[in-house]
C-alpha positions in Angstrom: 0.0 0.0 0.0 1.5 3.3 -1.1 1.3 6.6 0.7 1.2 8.5 -2.5 -1.2 11.4 -2.3 -1.9 10.7 1.4 -1.8 13.7 3.8 0.1 13.3 7.1 -0.4 15.7 10.0 2.6 15.5 12.3 3.3 17.2 15.6 6.9 18.2 15.9 9.1 16.9 13.1 11.6 19.7 12.6 14.3 17.3 13.3 15.1 13.8 14.6 12.7 10.9 14.4 9.8 13.0 13.2 11.7 14.4 10.3 13.0 11.0 9.3 9.5 9.5 9.3 8.2 12.5 7.3 10.9 12.1 4.7 10.3 8.3 4.4 6.6 9.0 3.7 7.5 11.7 1.2 9.5 9.2 -0.8 6.1 7.8 -1.8 4.8 11.2 -2.7 2.9 11.9 0.5 1.9 15.4 1.7 3.3 16.2 5.1 2.2 18.9 7.5 4.8 19.8 10.1 3.1 21.4 13.1 5.9 22.6 15.4 7.2 25.6 17.3 10.6 26.1 15.7 10.1 28.8 13.2 13.6 30.4 13.5 17.0 28.6 14.0 17.8 27.5 17.6 21.3 28.0 18.9 21.5 24.4 20.1 19.0 22.5 17.9 19.2 21.9 14.1 16.2 22.5 11.9 13.1 24.6 11.7 9.7 23.9 10.1 11.0 25.6 7.0 14.1 23.5 6.6 12.0 20.4 7.4 9.6 21.3 4.7 12.4 21.8 2.2 13.8 18.3 3.0 10.4 16.7 2.7 9.9 18.2 -0.7 13.4 17.2 -1.8 12.5 13.6 -0.8 9.6 13.7 -3.2 6.6 14.9 -1.2 4.7 18.1 -0.7 5.1 20.0 2.6 3.4 22.6 4.8 5.2 24.0 7.8 2.9 25.5 10.4 4.0 27.3 13.6 2.0 25.4 16.3 2.1 25.0 20.1 0.2 21.7 20.5 -0.8 22.7 24.1 -2.9 25.5 22.6 -6.3 24.4 21.2 -6.6 27.4 18.9 -3.1 26.7 17.5 -4.0 23.1 16.7 -7.3 23.9 15.2 -5.7 26.5 12.9 -3.0 24.1 11.9 -5.4 21.3 11.1 -7.7 23.7 9.2 -4.7 24.9 7.2 -3.7 21.3 6.3 -7.3 20.5 5.1 -7.5 23.7 3.1 -4.2 23.0 1.4 -4.4 19.3 0.8 -8.1 18.5 1.0 -8.1 16.3 4.1 -6.0 14.3 6.6 -5.3 10.6 6.2 -2.7 10.0 8.9 -2.0 11.7 12.3 1.5 11.2 13.8 1.9 12.4 17.4 5.7 12.8 17.5 6.2 16.0 19.7 7.5 15.3 23.2 9.0 17.0 26.1 11.5 15.3 28.5 13.0 16.0 31.9 14.6 13.0 33.7 14.3 14.6 37.1 13.1 13.1 40.4 10.1 14.4 42.2 11.8 17.0 44.4 13.8 18.3 41.4 10.8 18.7 39.0 9.3 22.2 39.2 5.6 22.2 38.4 6.3 24.4 35.4 8.3 21.5 34.0 5.7 18.9 35.0 3.0 21.0 33.2 5.2 21.3 30.1 5.7 17.5 29.8 2.1 16.6 30.5 0.9 19.5 28.3 2.9 18.4 25.3 3.0 14.6 25.7 -0.3 13.6 27.1 -2.6 16.5 26.5 -1.0 17.4 23.2 -1.4 13.9 21.8 -5.1 13.8 22.9 -5.8 17.3 21.4 -4.1 16.7 18.1 -5.8 13.3 17.7 -9.2 14.7 18.7 -8.8 17.6 16.2 -7.7 15.4 13.3 -10.3 12.6 13.9 -13.3 14.2 12.1 -11.1 14.3 9.0 -9.5 10.9 9.6 -13.0 9.3 9.8 -13.6 10.4 6.2 -10.6 8.6 4.9 -10.3 5.2 3.3 -7.4 3.8 5.5 -6.8 6.3 8.3 -4.1 5.9 10.9 -3.0 7.6 14.2 0.6 6.7 15.1 1.9 7.7 18.5 5.6 7.7 19.2 5.0 6.3 22.6 6.2 3.3 24.7 4.5 0.0 25.7 2.6 0.3 29.0 4.9 -1.5 31.4 3.9 -0.6 34.9 7.2 -1.8 36.5 8.2 0.7 39.3 11.7 1.0 37.8 10.3 3.1 35.0 8.8 5.6 37.5 11.2 5.8 40.4 13.8 8.1 38.7 11.5 10.4 36.8 7.8 9.9 37.8 6.6 13.1 36.0 8.2 12.2 32.7 6.9 8.6 32.8 3.4 9.8 33.6 3.5 12.2 30.7 4.9 9.6 28.2 2.5 6.9 29.3 -0.3 9.4 28.8 0.5 9.2 25.1 0.4 5.4 25.3 -3.0 5.5 27.1 -4.3 7.5 24.1 -3.4 4.5 22.0 -5.0 2.0 24.3 -8.3 4.0 24.6 -8.7 5.4 21.1 -7.8 2.1 19.4 -10.8 0.5 21.1 -13.1 3.5 20.6 -12.4 3.8 16.9 -11.9 0.1 16.0 -12.8 -0.6 12.5 -12.7 3.1 11.6 -9.2 4.4 12.4 -6.1 2.4 13.2 -4.4 3.7 16.4 -1.0 2.3 17.3 2.2 3.1 19.2 5.7 2.7 17.9 8.8 2.8 20.2 12.5 2.2 19.6 14.3 -0.8 21.0 17.4 1.3 21.5 18.2 4.9 22.2 18.0 6.9 18.9 20.6 9.5 18.0 18.6 12.7 18.3 19.2 16.2 19.7 17.5 15.0 23.0 20.1 12.2 23.4 23.0 14.5 22.6 21.8 17.4 24.7 20.0 15.7 27.6 21.1 12.1 27.9 24.8 11.8 27.4 26.4 13.6 24.5 28.5 12.0 21.8 29.3 8.8 23.8 25.5 8.1 24.2 24.8 9.0 20.6 27.4 6.4 19.4 25.6 3.7 21.4 22.3 4.7 19.7 20.8 3.7 16.4 20.0 6.2 13.7 16.5 7.7 13.2 16.2 5.7 10.0 15.2 2.6 11.9 12.1 4.4 13.3 11.2 5.8 9.9 11.4 2.4 8.2 9.3 0.9 10.9 6.8 3.7 10.9 6.3 3.3 7.1 5.5 -0.4 7.6 2.8 0.5 10.1 1.3 3.3 8.1 1.0 1.1 5.0 -1.0 -1.6 6.9 -4.7 -1.9 6.7 -6.7 0.0 9.4 -7.7 -3.4 11.0 -4.1 -3.5 12.4 -4.8 -1.4 15.5 -4.2 -1.2 19.3 -0.6 -2.4 18.9 2.4 -1.3 21.0 5.3 -2.0 18.6 9.1 -2.0 18.9 10.9 -0.8 15.7 13.3 -3.8 15.6 10.6 -6.4 16.0 8.3 -5.0 13.3 11.1 -4.8 10.8 12.3 -8.3 11.7 8.8 -9.6 11.1 8.8 -8.0 7.7 12.0 -9.9 6.8 14.7 -7.3 7.7 18.0 -8.9 8.9 20.6 -6.1 8.4 20.3 -4.0 11.5 23.9 -2.8 11.2 22.7 -0.3 8.6 20.9 1.5 11.5 24.1 2.0 13.5 26.9 4.6 13.2 29.4 3.4 10.6 32.3 1.6 12.1 30.7 1.2 15.6 30.7 -2.4 16.7 30.1 -2.1 20.5 26.9 -2.6 22.4 23.8 -0.5 21.9 21.9 0.9 24.9 18.3 0.1 25.4 15.7 2.9 25.3 13.5 3.7 28.3 10.4 1.5 28.9 11.5 -1.6 26.9 10.7 -4.6 29.2 13.7 -6.9 30.0 12.0 -9.9 28.4 11.6 -8.0 25.2 15.3 -7.1 25.2 16.1 -10.8 25.6 14.2 -11.6 22.4 16.4 -9.2 20.4 19.2 -10.7 18.3 21.2 -7.5 18.6 23.9 -6.6 21.1 21.8 -4.4 23.4 22.5 -3.6 27.1 20.0 -2.2 29.6 20.8 1.2 31.1 22.2 0.4 34.6 19.8 2.7 36.1 16.9 0.5 35.1 18.3 -3.0 35.9 15.8 -5.2 37.8 
C-alpha cells in the first residue's frame, strides 16, 4: 500500500525521528504537514519547520510547515484547518512531539511537569481529537503515537515519575482510542528498541558517547512506514521498531548503527527486559533500570 497522495499531519518533526519519518513517507509522494514551534533557527538545535519542509519536498513529497504549540487548542485547530485547506483532508496523524525532563520528584518544578504533560499527554489527545473528524472520512486512516509500551514496573517511575506519567499518557491514548475507533481508524504506538541518536540524546542524555551507542533515526522511519501502510484493521498495537522490521524480513540491523561502531547499543527507556532478551542485537540495559 503506497502513501502517494496521502496527507500526514505530524506534531513536531523539525528534526530527529519525526523528520526521518516524514521524509520516508515523502518518498512515496505523501503530503506532510509539520506542526511545530521552531520557526527560527535555535542555537542548540538543528532544523526549523522551514528546513524540514524543504527536506520533505526534496525527498519527493509536498510539505506545509505551520507554527503550532500543540498545548494550545486554537493553534492546533488553525494548523489542522490549514492542512485540510491546502491538501483536502487528513489521512494520517502522527503524534511525535514530546518534552522530556529526567528529574526526580523533588527536582521537578511544576512548570516542567506542566510542560511535559501538556505536550505529551494533552498534546497527543488534542491533536488526535482535532484530526479525527477528518480521519474518519478517509479510506485507511491511521493515528501513530511515538510512545512506549505500557509496562507498569516501578523501575520506570522511580527516577522520573513526572516524565513517565506524561509519556504513558500518550500510550493510554493509543489504548483507549484504538478500542473506541476500532474498524474506523487504526491507532498504534511505535517505540525504539534502543536509544535513537537525536538532539535530545546528545543534549540531555549523554552527548556523543551516548549517541554512538544509539541507532540512527532511519530505523524508526522504516518501521513507521510499515505500520502506516498496513490496513486499518491493524490497531491497538504497541510495537518496537526492531521487531516489526524483523517480522517484515529485515535482517541487516547494522545499517541503522553509526558506521564503524561495533560495540553494544543501549536500550531505550520503557523496553521490558524480556523484550530485550528476544532481540538478536547486542543491546544492554541502562544500569539505572536494571531489575
